[in-house]
C-alpha positions, 0 to 999 in steps of 0.5 A: 669051299667045296671043290667041284672037280674030280681031279687036282693035277698040274693042269687045274692047280693054278685055277684051284689055287686062285679059287682057294685063296679067294675063299680063304680071304673071304673067311671060308676056312674049310676046303672040302675035297670029297669029289676029288678022285684023281691027284698028282703031286700038284695037289700036295703043293696046292694044299700047302699053298692054301695052308700057308696063306691061311697061316699068314692071316692067322687063321687055321685051315681044315680039310674035309673029305681028304681022299686017300691019294692025297693023304698017301702023297702027303705021307710019301713026301713027309709033309704031314706035319706041315699040312697038319691034315686034321680033317673034318667030315665031309 
């Protein structure tokens, strides 16, 4: 699933959560974040929720085009191991 937004924040995280969950249920196991330039802590929560949903289905989720803002927040919050951000090229 390619996110077609430039920001992932508290304002749109709920909508994006639903889109991602539907994509994961449909078998799309790569989330492309290349267009995202603005994030807040909701982005980290969103990635964790998507990762958890995939794991519950016995699937592994990959993230493409992960922006520096996301990797910075993931490191800051110490959830690197939970997210396992093994990115793939966008």
